C-alpha positions in Angstrom: -32.4 -21.2 -16.2 -31.6 -18.7 -13.5 -28.8 -19.7 -11.2 -27.5 -18.7 -7.8 -24.3 -19.6 -6.1 -23.0 -18.5 -3.3 -19.4 -18.7 -1.8 -17.0 -17.8 0.7 -18.3 -18.5 3.9 -16.9 -20.1 6.7 -15.8 -20.0 10.5 -14.4 -16.4 11.6 -13.0 -15.3 15.1 -15.1 -12.1 16.6 -13.1 -8.9 14.9 -12.2 -10.8 11.3 -13.2 -11.0 7.6 -15.2 -12.0 5.1 -15.3 -11.6 1.4 -18.9 -13.5 -0.4 -19.1 -14.2 -3.7 -22.9 -14.8 -5.6 -22.2 -16.1 -9.2 -25.5 -15.1 -11.0 -27.0 -16.7 -14.4 -30.3 -16.8 -16.2 -31.5 -13.1 -16.1 -29.9 -9.9 -17.7 -27.5 -9.3 -14.9 -25.8 -5.9 -15.7 -29.5 -4.8 -16.3 -30.6 -5.7 -12.5 -30.1 -4.9 -8.8 -28.6 -7.3 -6.9 -28.5 -7.4 -3.5 -27.6 -9.4 0.1 -30.0 -10.8 1.8 -29.1 -13.4 5.8 -30.8 -15.5 7.2 -29.9 -16.5 11.3 -30.8 -20.1 13.2 -34.5 -19.2 14.1 -34.6 -15.7 12.7 -36.3 -14.4 9.0 -34.7 -13.5 6.3 -33.7 -10.3 6.6 -31.9 -7.7 3.9 -28.3 -6.8 3.3 -27.2 -5.0 1.1 -28.0 -4.0 -2.6 -26.3 -2.3 -5.7 -28.2 -1.5 -8.3 -27.5 -1.7 -12.6 -25.9 1.4 -12.2 -23.5 0.8 -8.8 -25.6 2.6 -6.6 -25.5 1.2 -2.8 -28.0 0.8 0.1 -27.0 -1.0 3.0 -29.4 -2.4 6.6 -28.3 -0.2 9.9 -26.9 -3.1 10.9 -23.9 -3.4 9.1 -22.6 0.6 10.1 -19.8 1.0 7.2 -18.2 -2.6 8.3 -19.7 -4.5 4.7 -19.1 -3.5 1.1 -21.0 -4.7 -1.4 -20.2 -4.3 -5.4 -20.5 -6.4 -8.8 -18.6 -7.2 -11.5 -20.8 -6.9 -14.4 -18.5 -9.2 -17.2 -18.0 -12.1 -14.8 -22.0 -11.8 -13.3 -21.1 -11.9 -10.2 -22.1 -9.6 -6.7 -19.4 -9.8 -3.9 -19.5 -8.8 0.0 -16.8 -7.7 1.7 -17.6 -7.9 5.6 -15.1 -6.7 8.4 -15.5 -6.0 11.6 -17.7 -9.6 11.6 -19.6 -10.3 15.3 -21.4 -13.0 16.6 -24.1 -11.6 16.0 -23.9 -12.1 12.0 -23.8 -15.5 12.0 -26.2 -16.4 9.4 -26.9 -18.1 6.1 -26.4 -15.4 3.5 -28.2 -15.5 0.3 -27.6 -13.4 -2.8 -31.0 -12.4 -5.3 -32.2 -10.3 -7.8 -33.4 -7.4 -6.8 -37.5 -8.0 -7.5 -37.3 -11.8 -8.5 -38.2 -14.8 -6.0 -35.2 -16.6 -7.1 -32.6 -17.8 -4.5 -29.7 -20.1 -4.0 -28.6 -22.2 -1.7 -27.1 -19.8 0.4 -23.1 -19.4 2.4 -22.5 -20.1 6.3 -21.1 -17.5 7.7 -20.0 -18.1 11.9 -18.8 -15.3 14.0 -17.4 -17.2 17.1 -14.7 -17.4 19.1 
């Protein structure tokens, strides 16, 4: 059974930082790429970042060097370090196995003063 459990979200002030975590199970984690996506109220879900099984990374243009994705294959975890957060980053953040349709419940990130 595939499970994706995101955590680490919360309320943060503009300019602040958060580290999101995702525990992924049910597929061969170390062999698969992983991605982070987000969905803001009233908007479609969008790509944020991805990391291949080999550690290569790719980011959406709006990240602009503020976020960093990483993974720990031994723990089946993928992380998203987010810095210089802006109100526009407010969304529910999701992780996923790239190429598969599974989604977790997500974790809410709210950037507000």
